[in-house]
N, CA, C and O atoms as a Maestro MAE file, in Angstrom:
{
 s_m_m2io_version
 :::
 2.0.0
}

f_m_ct {
 s_m_title
 :::
 protein
 m_atom[228] {
  # First column is atom index #
  i_m_mmod_type
  r_m_x_coord
  r_m_y_coord
  r_m_z_coord
  i_m_residue_number
  s_m_chain_name
  s_m_pdb_residue_name
  s_m_pdb_atom_name
  i_m_atomic_number
  :::
  1 25 -17.606 53.491 -35.769 1 A "MET " " N  " 7
  2 3 -17.179 54.611 -36.564 1 A "MET " " CA " 6
  3 2 -18.068 55.797 -36.202 1 A "MET " " C  " 6
  4 15 -19.289 55.737 -36.349 1 A "MET " " O  " 8
  5 25 -17.446 56.873 -35.730 2 A "LYS " " N  " 7
  6 3 -18.181 58.072 -35.322 2 A "LYS " " CA " 6
  7 2 -17.951 59.182 -36.329 2 A "LYS " " C  " 6
  8 15 -16.813 59.544 -36.627 2 A "LYS " " O  " 8
  9 25 -19.051 59.722 -36.852 3 A "PHE " " N  " 7
  10 3 -18.992 60.849 -37.773 3 A "PHE " " CA " 6
  11 2 -19.140 62.148 -37.000 3 A "PHE " " C  " 6
  12 15 -19.889 62.222 -36.026 3 A "PHE " " O  " 8
  13 25 -18.416 63.173 -37.445 4 A "VAL " " N  " 7
  14 3 -18.486 64.496 -36.843 4 A "VAL " " CA " 6
  15 2 -18.867 65.483 -37.940 4 A "VAL " " C  " 6
  16 15 -18.315 65.447 -39.039 4 A "VAL " " O  " 8
  17 25 -19.810 66.360 -37.635 5 A "HIS " " N  " 7
  18 3 -20.264 67.382 -38.579 5 A "HIS " " CA " 6
  19 2 -19.354 68.602 -38.440 5 A "HIS " " C  " 6
  20 15 -19.277 69.198 -37.366 5 A "HIS " " O  " 8
  21 25 -18.663 68.977 -39.527 6 A "LEU " " N  " 7
  22 3 -17.800 70.158 -39.553 6 A "LEU " " CA " 6
  23 2 -18.324 71.118 -40.611 6 A "LEU " " C  " 6
  24 15 -18.570 70.731 -41.753 6 A "LEU " " O  " 8
  25 25 -18.493 72.383 -40.212 7 A "GLU " " N  " 7
  26 3 -19.013 73.389 -41.124 7 A "GLU " " CA " 6
  27 2 -17.883 74.037 -41.918 7 A "GLU " " C  " 6
  28 15 -16.760 74.183 -41.436 7 A "GLU " " O  " 8
  29 25 -18.215 74.418 -43.148 8 A "SER " " N  " 7
  30 3 -17.277 75.095 -44.023 8 A "SER " " CA " 6
  31 2 -18.015 76.225 -44.721 8 A "SER " " C  " 6
  32 15 -19.241 76.193 -44.822 8 A "SER " " O  " 8
  33 25 -17.301 77.202 -45.191 9 A "ARG " " N  " 7
  34 3 -17.934 78.309 -45.924 9 A "ARG " " CA " 6
  35 2 -18.435 77.857 -47.288 9 A "ARG " " C  " 6
  36 15 -19.344 78.469 -47.849 9 A "ARG " " O  " 8
  37 25 -17.852 76.796 -47.824 10 A "GLY " " N  " 7
  38 3 -18.255 76.301 -49.136 10 A "GLY " " CA " 6
  39 2 -19.205 75.125 -49.077 10 A "GLY " " C  " 6
  40 15 -19.642 74.646 -50.123 10 A "GLY " " O  " 8
  41 25 -19.537 74.644 -47.899 11 A "GLY " " N  " 7
  42 3 -20.393 73.475 -47.719 11 A "GLY " " CA " 6
  43 2 -20.014 72.790 -46.429 11 A "GLY " " C  " 6
  44 15 -19.031 73.176 -45.797 11 A "GLY " " O  " 8
  45 25 -20.750 71.804 -46.026 12 A "ASN " " N  " 7
  46 3 -20.493 71.131 -44.763 12 A "ASN " " CA " 6
  47 2 -19.956 69.724 -45.015 12 A "ASN " " C  " 6
  48 15 -20.198 69.132 -46.067 12 A "ASN " " O  " 8
  49 25 -19.224 69.200 -44.032 13 A "TYR " " N  " 7
  50 3 -18.610 67.880 -44.143 13 A "TYR " " CA " 6
  51 2 -19.049 66.997 -42.984 13 A "TYR " " C  " 6
  52 15 -19.312 67.482 -41.884 13 A "TYR " " O  " 8
  53 25 -19.123 65.719 -43.240 14 A "MET " " N  " 7
  54 3 -19.241 64.697 -42.208 14 A "MET " " CA " 6
  55 2 -17.952 63.882 -42.314 14 A "MET " " C  " 6
  56 15 -17.711 63.228 -43.329 14 A "MET " " O  " 8
  57 25 -17.138 63.920 -41.280 15 A "VAL " " N  " 7
  58 3 -15.863 63.205 -41.309 15 A "VAL " " CA " 6
  59 2 -15.834 62.141 -40.212 15 A "VAL " " C  " 6
  60 15 -16.484 62.285 -39.176 15 A "VAL " " O  " 8
  61 25 -15.083 61.088 -40.450 16 A "VAL " " N  " 7
  62 3 -14.883 60.058 -39.438 16 A "VAL " " CA " 6
  63 2 -13.806 60.572 -38.492 16 A "VAL " " C  " 6
  64 15 -12.677 60.828 -38.909 16 A "VAL " " O  " 8
  65 25 -14.158 60.722 -37.219 17 A "ALA " " N  " 7
  66 3 -13.262 61.340 -36.241 17 A "ALA " " CA " 6
  67 2 -11.915 60.621 -36.162 17 A "ALA " " C  " 6
  68 15 -10.885 61.277 -36.005 17 A "ALA " " O  " 8
  69 25 -11.898 59.311 -36.267 18 A "SER " " N  " 7
  70 3 -10.640 58.568 -36.142 18 A "SER " " CA " 6
  71 2 -9.733 58.728 -37.362 18 A "SER " " C  " 6
  72 15 -8.573 58.318 -37.319 18 A "SER " " O  " 8
  73 25 -10.242 59.317 -38.451 19 A "ASN " " N  " 7
  74 3 -9.426 59.539 -39.647 19 A "ASN " " CA " 6
  75 2 -8.753 60.907 -39.670 19 A "ASN " " C  " 6
  76 15 -8.032 61.219 -40.618 19 A "ASN " " O  " 8
  77 25 -8.973 61.723 -38.653 20 A "VAL " " N  " 7
  78 3 -8.349 63.042 -38.593 20 A "VAL " " CA " 6
  79 2 -6.939 62.876 -38.032 20 A "VAL " " C  " 6
  80 15 -6.749 62.338 -36.941 20 A "VAL " " O  " 8
  81 25 -5.948 63.351 -38.801 21 A "ALA " " N  " 7
  82 3 -4.548 63.194 -38.409 21 A "ALA " " CA " 6
  83 2 -3.985 64.442 -37.742 21 A "ALA " " C  " 6
  84 15 -3.161 64.332 -36.834 21 A "ALA " " O  " 8
  85 25 -4.419 65.640 -38.178 22 A "TRP " " N  " 7
  86 3 -3.866 66.876 -37.639 22 A "TRP " " CA " 6
  87 2 -4.809 68.039 -37.879 22 A "TRP " " C  " 6
  88 15 -5.704 67.976 -38.722 22 A "TRP " " O  " 8
  89 25 -4.588 69.107 -37.115 23 A "LEU " " N  " 7
  90 3 -5.300 70.372 -37.272 23 A "LEU " " CA " 6
  91 2 -4.263 71.479 -37.383 23 A "LEU " " C  " 6
  92 15 -3.243 71.456 -36.694 23 A "LEU " " O  " 8
  93 25 -4.528 72.449 -38.258 24 A "ARG " " N  " 7
  94 3 -3.591 73.559 -38.441 24 A "ARG " " CA " 6
  95 2 -4.385 74.832 -38.729 24 A "ARG " " C  " 6
  96 15 -5.445 74.779 -39.352 24 A "ARG " " O  " 8
  97 25 -3.878 75.953 -38.284 25 A "ILE " " N  " 7
  98 3 -4.528 77.231 -38.567 25 A "ILE " " CA " 6
  99 2 -4.504 77.467 -40.067 25 A "ILE " " C  " 6
  100 15 -3.458 77.364 -40.708 25 A "ILE " " O  " 8
  101 25 -5.673 77.787 -40.622 26 A "GLY " " N  " 7
  102 3 -5.797 78.065 -42.049 26 A "GLY " " CA " 6
  103 2 -5.935 79.552 -42.295 26 A "GLY " " C  " 6
  104 15 -5.564 80.373 -41.456 26 A "GLY " " O  " 8
  105 25 -6.471 79.889 -43.451 27 A "GLU " " N  " 7
  106 3 -6.623 81.295 -43.816 27 A "GLU " " CA " 6
  107 2 -7.940 81.858 -43.291 27 A "GLU " " C  " 6
  108 15 -8.915 81.124 -43.127 27 A "GLU " " O  " 8
  109 25 -7.963 83.153 -43.030 28 A "ASN " " N  " 7
  110 3 -9.169 83.883 -42.625 28 A "ASN " " CA " 6
  111 2 -9.853 83.283 -41.399 28 A "ASN " " C  " 6
  112 15 -11.079 83.182 -41.366 28 A "ASN " " O  " 8
  113 25 -9.081 82.888 -40.401 29 A "GLY " " N  " 7
  114 3 -9.657 82.368 -39.168 29 A "GLY " " CA " 6
  115 2 -10.269 80.994 -39.278 29 A "GLY " " C  " 6
  116 15 -11.066 80.599 -38.426 29 A "GLY " " O  " 8
  117 25 -9.908 80.256 -40.317 30 A "GLN " " N  " 7
  118 3 -10.420 78.910 -40.505 30 A "GLN " " CA " 6
  119 2 -9.357 77.889 -40.086 30 A "GLN " " C  " 6
  120 15 -8.234 78.255 -39.742 30 A "GLN " " O  " 8
  121 25 -9.724 76.619 -40.120 31 A "THR " " N  " 7
  122 3 -8.831 75.543 -39.711 31 A "THR " " CA " 6
  123 2 -8.689 74.523 -40.831 31 A "THR " " C  " 6
  124 15 -9.672 74.142 -41.467 31 A "THR " " O  " 8
  125 25 -7.460 74.086 -41.065 32 A "LEU " " N  " 7
  126 3 -7.209 72.981 -41.985 32 A "LEU " " CA " 6
  127 2 -7.257 71.688 -41.187 32 A "LEU " " C  " 6
  128 15 -6.615 71.570 -40.143 32 A "LEU " " O  " 8
  129 25 -8.021 70.719 -41.683 33 A "VAL " " N  " 7
  130 3 -8.170 69.420 -41.024 33 A "VAL " " CA " 6
  131 2 -7.520 68.380 -41.922 33 A "VAL " " C  " 6
  132 15 -7.978 68.147 -43.040 33 A "VAL " " O  " 8
  133 25 -6.455 67.755 -41.436 34 A "GLY " " N  " 7
  134 3 -5.767 66.709 -42.192 34 A "GLY " " CA " 6
  135 2 -6.481 65.382 -42.033 34 A "GLY " " C  " 6
  136 15 -6.665 64.887 -40.921 34 A "GLY " " O  " 8
  137 25 -6.884 64.811 -43.165 35 A "ILE " " N  " 7
  138 3 -7.587 63.535 -43.187 35 A "ILE " " CA " 6
  139 2 -6.636 62.472 -43.727 35 A "ILE " " C  " 6
  140 15 -5.994 62.686 -44.755 35 A "ILE " " O  " 8
  141 25 -6.538 61.338 -43.054 36 A "ILE " " N  " 7
  142 3 -5.682 60.239 -43.510 36 A "ILE " " CA " 6
  143 2 -6.125 59.792 -44.901 36 A "ILE " " C  " 6
  144 15 -7.292 59.460 -45.111 36 A "ILE " " O  " 8
  145 25 -5.188 59.785 -45.845 37 A "GLY " " N  " 7
  146 3 -5.456 59.316 -47.198 37 A "GLY " " CA " 6
  147 2 -6.231 60.283 -48.068 37 A "GLY " " C  " 6
  148 15 -6.793 59.883 -49.088 37 A "GLY " " O  " 8
  149 25 -6.271 61.565 -47.679 38 A "SER " " N  " 7
  150 3 -7.045 62.541 -48.443 38 A "SER " " CA " 6
  151 2 -6.389 63.910 -48.345 38 A "SER " " C  " 6
  152 15 -5.418 64.101 -47.613 38 A "SER " " O  " 8
  153 25 -6.935 64.853 -49.092 39 A "GLN " " N  " 7
  154 3 -6.499 66.239 -49.022 39 A "GLN " " CA " 6
  155 2 -7.083 66.898 -47.781 39 A "GLN " " C  " 6
  156 15 -8.148 66.486 -47.321 39 A "GLN " " O  " 8
  157 25 -6.414 67.916 -47.219 40 A "PRO " " N  " 7
  158 3 -6.954 68.610 -46.051 40 A "PRO " " CA " 6
  159 2 -8.254 69.345 -46.388 40 A "PRO " " C  " 6
  160 15 -8.462 69.787 -47.518 40 A "PRO " " O  " 8
  161 25 -9.113 69.464 -45.388 41 A "LEU " " N  " 7
  162 3 -10.361 70.201 -45.519 41 A "LEU " " CA " 6
  163 2 -10.205 71.546 -44.823 41 A "LEU " " C  " 6
  164 15 -9.583 71.629 -43.764 41 A "LEU " " O  " 8
  165 25 -10.763 72.596 -45.408 42 A "LEU " " N  " 7
  166 3 -10.767 73.911 -44.796 42 A "LEU " " CA " 6
  167 2 -12.137 74.122 -44.168 42 A "LEU " " C  " 6
  168 15 -13.138 74.197 -44.881 42 A "LEU " " O  " 8
  169 25 -12.197 74.219 -42.842 43 A "VAL " " N  " 7
  170 3 -13.464 74.339 -42.134 43 A "VAL " " CA " 6
  171 2 -13.454 75.597 -41.272 43 A "VAL " " C  " 6
  172 15 -12.395 76.150 -40.976 43 A "VAL " " O  " 8
  173 25 -14.640 76.043 -40.874 44 A "THR " " N  " 7
  174 3 -14.749 77.235 -40.041 44 A "THR " " CA " 6
  175 2 -14.405 76.900 -38.601 44 A "THR " " C  " 6
  176 15 -14.551 75.760 -38.159 44 A "THR " " O  " 8
  177 25 -13.945 77.915 -37.876 45 A "GLY " " N  " 7
  178 3 -13.612 77.749 -36.468 45 A "GLY " " CA " 6
  179 2 -12.123 77.643 -36.236 45 A "GLY " " C  " 6
  180 15 -11.333 77.470 -37.164 45 A "GLY " " O  " 8
  181 25 -11.764 77.753 -34.975 46 A "THR " " N  " 7
  182 3 -10.363 77.656 -34.571 46 A "THR " " CA " 6
  183 2 -9.978 76.184 -34.425 46 A "THR " " C  " 6
  184 15 -10.857 75.329 -34.315 46 A "THR " " O  " 8
  185 25 -8.686 75.878 -34.423 47 A "PRO " " N  " 7
  186 3 -8.281 74.496 -34.176 47 A "PRO " " CA " 6
  187 2 -8.812 73.969 -32.842 47 A "PRO " " C  " 6
  188 15 -9.148 72.790 -32.730 47 A "PRO " " O  " 8
  189 25 -8.887 74.832 -31.839 48 A "GLU " " N  " 7
  190 3 -9.388 74.414 -30.536 48 A "GLU " " CA " 6
  191 2 -10.864 74.022 -30.606 48 A "GLU " " C  " 6
  192 15 -11.264 73.016 -30.020 48 A "GLU " " O  " 8
  193 25 -11.683 74.814 -31.323 49 A "SER " " N  " 7
  194 3 -13.116 74.497 -31.403 49 A "SER " " CA " 6
  195 2 -13.358 73.242 -32.226 49 A "SER " " C  " 6
  196 15 -14.262 72.464 -31.923 49 A "SER " " O  " 8
  197 25 -12.554 73.041 -33.267 50 A "VAL " " N  " 7
  198 3 -12.678 71.826 -34.071 50 A "VAL " " CA " 6
  199 2 -12.242 70.605 -33.237 50 A "VAL " " C  " 6
  200 15 -12.868 69.547 -33.303 50 A "VAL " " O  " 8
  201 25 -11.174 70.765 -32.461 51 A "ALA " " N  " 7
  202 3 -10.707 69.675 -31.603 51 A "ALA " " CA " 6
  203 2 -11.773 69.303 -30.570 51 A "ALA " " C  " 6
  204 15 -11.935 68.125 -30.250 51 A "ALA " " O  " 8
  205 25 -12.490 70.281 -30.054 52 A "GLN " " N  " 7
  206 3 -13.577 69.992 -29.100 52 A "GLN " " CA " 6
  207 2 -14.657 69.151 -29.750 52 A "GLN " " C  " 6
  208 15 -15.159 68.209 -29.137 52 A "GLN " " O  " 8
  209 25 -15.026 69.477 -30.989 53 A "LYS " " N  " 7
  210 3 -16.040 68.695 -31.704 53 A "LYS " " CA " 6
  211 2 -15.568 67.250 -31.903 53 A "LYS " " C  " 6
  212 15 -16.334 66.302 -31.732 53 A "LYS " " O  " 8
  213 25 -14.302 67.107 -32.265 54 A "LEU " " N  " 7
  214 3 -13.760 65.774 -32.509 54 A "LEU " " CA " 6
  215 2 -13.685 64.968 -31.210 54 A "LEU " " C  " 6
  216 15 -13.987 63.775 -31.202 54 A "LEU " " O  " 8
  217 25 -13.286 65.611 -30.126 55 A "ALA " " N  " 7
  218 3 -13.153 64.919 -28.853 55 A "ALA " " CA " 6
  219 2 -14.503 64.542 -28.254 55 A "ALA " " C  " 6
  220 15 -14.608 63.561 -27.517 55 A "ALA " " O  " 8
  221 25 -15.527 65.316 -28.569 56 A "ALA " " N  " 7
  222 3 -16.866 65.043 -28.029 56 A "ALA " " CA " 6
  223 2 -17.536 63.842 -28.694 56 A "ALA " " C  " 6
  224 15 -18.520 63.310 -28.180 56 A "ALA " " O  " 8
  225 25 -17.009 63.426 -29.818 57 A "SER " " N  " 7
  226 3 -17.643 62.304 -30.534 57 A "SER " " CA " 6
  227 2 -17.236 60.966 -29.975 57 A "SER " " C  " 6
  228 15 -17.683 59.930 -30.467 57 A "SER " " O  " 8
  :::
 }
 m_bond[227] {
  # First column is bond index #
  i_m_from
  i_m_to
  i_m_order
  :::
  1 1 2 1
  2 2 3 1
  3 3 4 2
  4 3 5 1
  5 5 6 1
  6 6 7 1
  7 7 8 2
  8 7 9 1
  9 9 10 1
  10 10 11 1
  11 11 12 2
  12 11 13 1
  13 13 14 1
  14 14 15 1
  15 15 16 2
  16 15 17 1
  17 17 18 1
  18 18 19 1
  19 19 20 2
  20 19 21 1
  21 21 22 1
  22 22 23 1
  23 23 24 2
  24 23 25 1
  25 25 26 1
  26 26 27 1
  27 27 28 2
  28 27 29 1
  29 29 30 1
  30 30 31 1
  31 31 32 2
  32 31 33 1
  33 33 34 1
  34 34 35 1
  35 35 36 2
  36 35 37 1
  37 37 38 1
  38 38 39 1
  39 39 40 2
  40 39 41 1
  41 41 42 1
  42 42 43 1
  43 43 44 2
  44 43 45 1
  45 45 46 1
  46 46 47 1
  47 47 48 2
  48 47 49 1
  49 49 50 1
  50 50 51 1
  51 51 52 2
  52 51 53 1
  53 53 54 1
  54 54 55 1
  55 55 56 2
  56 55 57 1
  57 57 58 1
  58 58 59 1
  59 59 60 2
  60 59 61 1
  61 61 62 1
  62 62 63 1
  63 63 64 2
  64 63 65 1
  65 65 66 1
  66 66 67 1
  67 67 68 2
  68 67 69 1
  69 69 70 1
  70 70 71 1
  71 71 72 2
  72 71 73 1
  73 73 74 1
  74 74 75 1
  75 75 76 2
  76 75 77 1
  77 77 78 1
  78 78 79 1
  79 79 80 2
  80 79 81 1
  81 81 82 1
  82 82 83 1
  83 83 84 2
  84 83 85 1
  85 85 86 1
  86 86 87 1
  87 87 88 2
  88 87 89 1
  89 89 90 1
  90 90 91 1
  91 91 92 2
  92 91 93 1
  93 93 94 1
  94 94 95 1
  95 95 96 2
  96 95 97 1
  97 97 98 1
  98 98 99 1
  99 99 100 2
  100 99 101 1
  101 101 102 1
  102 102 103 1
  103 103 104 2
  104 103 105 1
  105 105 106 1
  106 106 107 1
  107 107 108 2
  108 107 109 1
  109 109 110 1
  110 110 111 1
  111 111 112 2
  112 111 113 1
  113 113 114 1
  114 114 115 1
  115 115 116 2
  116 115 117 1
  117 117 118 1
  118 118 119 1
  119 119 120 2
  120 119 121 1
  121 121 122 1
  122 122 123 1
  123 123 124 2
  124 123 125 1
  125 125 126 1
  126 126 127 1
  127 127 128 2
  128 127 129 1
  129 129 130 1
  130 130 131 1
  131 131 132 2
  132 131 133 1
  133 133 134 1
  134 134 135 1
  135 135 136 2
  136 135 137 1
  137 137 138 1
  138 138 139 1
  139 139 140 2
  140 139 141 1
  141 141 142 1
  142 142 143 1
  143 143 144 2
  144 143 145 1
  145 145 146 1
  146 146 147 1
  147 147 148 2
  148 147 149 1
  149 149 150 1
  150 150 151 1
  151 151 152 2
  152 151 153 1
  153 153 154 1
  154 154 155 1
  155 155 156 2
  156 155 157 1
  157 157 158 1
  158 158 159 1
  159 159 160 2
  160 159 161 1
  161 161 162 1
  162 162 163 1
  163 163 164 2
  164 163 165 1
  165 165 166 1
  166 166 167 1
  167 167 168 2
  168 167 169 1
  169 169 170 1
  170 170 171 1
  171 171 172 2
  172 171 173 1
  173 173 174 1
  174 174 175 1
  175 175 176 2
  176 175 177 1
  177 177 178 1
  178 178 179 1
  179 179 180 2
  180 179 181 1
  181 181 182 1
  182 182 183 1
  183 183 184 2
  184 183 185 1
  185 185 186 1
  186 186 187 1
  187 187 188 2
  188 187 189 1
  189 189 190 1
  190 190 191 1
  191 191 192 2
  192 191 193 1
  193 193 194 1
  194 194 195 1
  195 195 196 2
  196 195 197 1
  197 197 198 1
  198 198 199 1
  199 199 200 2
  200 199 201 1
  201 201 202 1
  202 202 203 1
  203 203 204 2
  204 203 205 1
  205 205 206 1
  206 206 207 1
  207 207 208 2
  208 207 209 1
  209 209 210 1
  210 210 211 1
  211 211 212 2
  212 211 213 1
  213 213 214 1
  214 214 215 1
  215 215 216 2
  216 215 217 1
  217 217 218 1
  218 218 219 1
  219 219 220 2
  220 219 221 1
  221 221 222 1
  222 222 223 1
  223 223 224 2
  224 223 225 1
  225 225 226 1
  226 226 227 1
  227 227 228 2
  :::
 }
}
């Protein structure tokens, strides 16, 4: 199980990379991260930059 550190304006998250189902453009240049079995997280960065973090893990 690989954890990935994702930054947010309201706090930071550690997510399990294999539990990420989708990425979508959010509000104010942020990205929505769909987590299996949970509500989406709003994190900083573009979908491409978040995908790079997930792929690097």
